[in-house]
C-alpha positions in Angstrom: 94.2 97.3 172.4 92.3 94.1 171.5 92.8 91.4 174.2 94.1 88.1 172.6 91.3 86.1 173.9 88.9 88.1 171.8 90.5 87.3 168.6 88.9 83.9 168.0 85.5 85.3 168.7 86.1 88.3 166.4 87.2 85.9 163.7 84.1 83.9 164.1 81.9 87.1 164.1 83.6 88.3 160.9 83.1 84.9 159.2 79.4 84.9 160.2 79.0 88.5 158.9 80.6 87.6 155.7 78.5 84.5 155.4 75.4 86.6 156.0 76.4 89.0 153.2 77.1 86.2 150.8 73.7 84.7 151.6 72.1 88.0 150.4 73.8 87.9 147.0 72.4 86.2 143.9 74.2 83.0 143.2 74.3 83.7 139.4 74.9 87.1 137.9 76.4 86.4 134.4 74.0 87.9 131.8 71.9 89.7 134.5 70.5 92.9 133.0 67.7 93.7 135.4 67.3 93.3 139.2 64.4 95.2 140.7 64.4 94.6 144.5 61.6 96.2 146.6 64.0 96.6 149.5 66.2 98.8 147.5 66.2 102.1 145.7 62.5 102.9 145.7 61.7 106.6 145.5 58.4 107.2 147.4 56.1 110.2 147.7 53.0 110.8 149.8 54.2 108.2 152.3 53.6 105.1 150.0 53.3 106.1 146.3 56.3 105.0 144.1 57.8 107.5 141.6 60.9 105.5 140.8 62.4 102.0 141.1 66.1 101.6 140.3 67.8 98.6 138.7 70.4 97.0 141.0 72.6 96.0 138.0 75.1 99.0 137.9 76.4 98.6 134.3 73.0 97.9 132.7 71.8 100.6 130.2 68.5 100.4 132.0 68.3 102.1 135.4 65.1 103.8 136.5 61.5 102.6 136.1 59.0 105.4 136.6 55.1 105.7 136.5 53.4 106.3 133.2 50.8 109.1 133.6 50.0 109.8 129.9 46.4 108.9 129.0 45.3 108.7 132.6 42.4 110.9 133.7 43.3 111.1 137.3 46.8 112.5 137.9 49.0 110.2 140.0 46.8 107.2 139.5 49.5 105.4 137.6 51.8 105.2 140.6 52.0 101.8 142.4 52.4 101.7 146.2 54.8 100.1 148.7 54.0 97.6 151.4 56.7 97.6 154.1 58.1 94.7 156.1 55.6 92.0 155.0 55.7 89.2 157.5 54.8 86.4 155.1 57.9 87.1 153.0 60.2 87.3 156.1 59.9 91.1 156.5 60.8 92.2 153.0 59.1 95.1 151.2 56.9 94.6 148.2 55.3 96.8 145.4 51.6 96.8 145.1 50.2 97.2 141.5 46.5 97.9 140.9 46.3 98.3 137.2 49.4 100.6 137.4 52.9 100.3 135.9 56.5 101.4 136.0 58.2 101.9 132.7 61.9 102.3 131.6 62.4 104.7 128.7 65.1 102.7 126.9 63.7 101.6 123.6 66.1 98.8 122.7 67.8 97.5 125.8 65.5 94.4 125.8 65.2 93.8 122.1 67.7 90.9 122.0 65.7 88.7 124.4 63.2 87.7 121.7 65.5 87.9 118.6 68.1 85.3 119.4 69.8 85.9 122.7 67.1 84.1 124.7 66.2 85.0 128.3 65.4 83.8 131.8 63.3 85.9 134.1 62.1 85.5 137.6 59.3 87.2 139.5 58.7 86.9 143.3 55.0 87.9 143.5 51.5 87.5 144.8 48.2 88.0 143.1 44.9 89.6 144.0 41.5 89.1 142.4 41.8 90.5 138.8 39.5 93.2 137.6 37.9 92.8 134.2 39.7 94.4 131.4 40.7 92.5 128.3 39.7 88.9 128.9 42.4 86.8 130.4 45.1 89.3 129.8 46.3 90.7 133.2 50.0 91.5 132.5 52.7 91.8 135.2 55.5 92.7 132.7 56.3 93.2 129.0 58.2 95.0 126.4 55.7 94.7 123.6 55.8 97.4 121.0 52.8 99.6 120.6 51.0 99.1 117.3 51.7 96.7 114.5 51.9 93.2 115.7 53.2 93.9 119.3 56.4 92.0 119.2 58.3 91.4 122.5 58.0 89.2 125.6 55.4 89.2 128.4 54.0 87.6 131.5 50.4 87.5 132.4 47.5 85.9 134.4 44.2 84.7 133.2 41.1 86.1 135.0 41.2 83.3 137.5 45.0 83.9 138.2 46.5 81.1 136.1 50.0 82.2 135.1 50.6 82.5 131.3 53.6 83.7 129.5 54.9 84.0 126.0 57.0 85.8 123.3 55.7 87.6 120.2 57.7 87.7 117.0 55.8 90.3 115.1 55.1 88.1 112.1 51.3 87.9 112.8 49.0 89.6 115.2 47.1 86.5 116.2 46.0 86.0 119.8 47.0 83.3 119.9 48.9 81.4 117.3 52.3 79.9 116.6 53.9 83.3 116.4 52.2 84.4 119.7 52.1 81.3 121.9 50.4 81.1 125.2 52.2 78.9 127.8 50.0 78.0 130.9 51.5 77.7 134.3 49.9 77.0 137.7 46.8 78.7 139.0 48.0 80.9 141.9 46.1 81.3 145.2 45.3 84.8 146.4 47.5 85.5 149.4 50.7 83.3 149.2 53.9 84.6 147.4 55.3 82.6 144.5 58.5 82.5 142.4 57.4 82.6 138.7 59.9 82.1 136.0 60.2 81.9 132.1 62.9 80.7 129.9 63.6 80.9 126.1 66.6 79.1 124.5 68.9 81.2 122.5 69.4 80.8 118.7 67.5 81.0 115.5 64.7 78.9 114.0 62.2 77.3 116.4 63.4 77.4 120.1 61.7 76.2 123.3 60.0 78.6 125.7 59.2 77.2 129.2 57.3 78.3 132.3 58.0 77.4 135.9 56.3 78.1 139.3 58.3 77.7 142.6 60.1 74.7 141.3 62.6 74.1 138.4 60.4 71.5 136.8 59.0 72.7 133.5 55.1 73.1 133.6 54.5 73.9 129.9 56.7 74.3 126.9 56.3 75.4 123.2 58.5 75.9 120.2 58.7 79.6 119.3 59.8 80.7 115.8 62.5 83.4 116.4 62.3 86.5 114.1 65.7 88.3 114.2 64.0 91.3 112.8 61.4 91.7 115.5 61.5 95.1 117.3 60.3 95.3 120.8 60.2 98.4 122.9 60.2 99.8 126.4 60.0 97.4 129.4 57.0 97.9 131.7 56.6 96.3 135.1 52.9 95.9 136.0 51.6 96.0 132.4 52.5 94.4 129.1 53.9 97.6 127.4 54.0 101.3 127.6 50.3 101.5 126.8 49.6 105.2 126.8 46.3 104.9 124.8 44.6 102.7 127.4 46.9 102.6 130.6 45.9 100.0 133.2 43.4 98.2 131.0 45.6 95.0 130.6 47.5 95.4 133.9 47.4 92.9 136.7 46.4 93.4 140.3 49.0 92.0 142.7 52.4 92.5 144.1 56.0 92.2 142.9 58.9 91.9 145.4 61.7 91.0 143.2 62.1 90.9 139.4 65.1 89.6 137.5 65.9 89.3 133.8 68.9 87.5 132.4 69.8 88.0 128.7 70.5 84.4 128.3 68.7 81.0 129.0 70.1 79.8 132.3 71.1 76.1 132.2 69.1 73.9 134.5 71.7 74.0 137.3 71.8 77.8 137.4 68.0 78.2 137.2 67.6 75.8 140.1 70.2 77.9 142.1 68.4 81.2 141.5 65.0 79.8 142.2 66.2 78.1 145.5 67.9 81.4 146.5 64.7 83.4 146.0 62.5 80.9 147.8 64.9 80.9 150.7 65.3 84.7 150.9 61.6 85.3 150.8 60.5 82.3 152.8 58.5 80.7 150.0 57.7 77.1 150.0 57.7 74.9 147.0 54.5 73.7 145.3 
């Protein structure tokens, strides 16, 4: 039987426990279709090689991301690795990509992002020195369609680790033009972790795309002509697409600790809330 004197302490302990649980939860979930968390649901082989990363959004049509080995000369070379309990991000795990990728096989789950729904995505990440592939195209995610004009959305680094992002509407191939804009963010230092984010307004016609690093202030913006008939493809993490003809050539070198996609443009207040949550959870300072 519990002694009455313990009840206030038990109540306080319960409140603290519930508060701690709440602090671990995203402050915004409406429209969330992808939440990859390196602390959760990673399937690992050979001690550190990742063969599966599960989405934490239970009702999303997208669940598992797996390595793409097609086109690779060395079996297993497409698998990223896990770094465990990294002190500089408050003891969280992180996924290391060295020109590797994880791909989800759903062809259409992310199509609406560039065709009118709009989007907001966040990546908690660090960069390494980039190896030379296609000049200034070192991609950390994307759902570009193979062939044609490569419509979809993507996030990248230049060879000197300056963030750049964009959407492609499939009207022209150009690199870069009005249909394939390149928005420049900040140059990231090797070592620290950052919260990088992108947002595109919903609707038709010409809509803004914006890029952010660590803070909710817009670093660069451009008007993007939405094509409702654009047809993107599978989502890849660590590369710009499911690039089976030259895997790894346009991939980035670095780490991703958390990756979120919302199928809507978050208003400023919600974007600020999510970015603040990610900075606090992973011990990241602002700019």
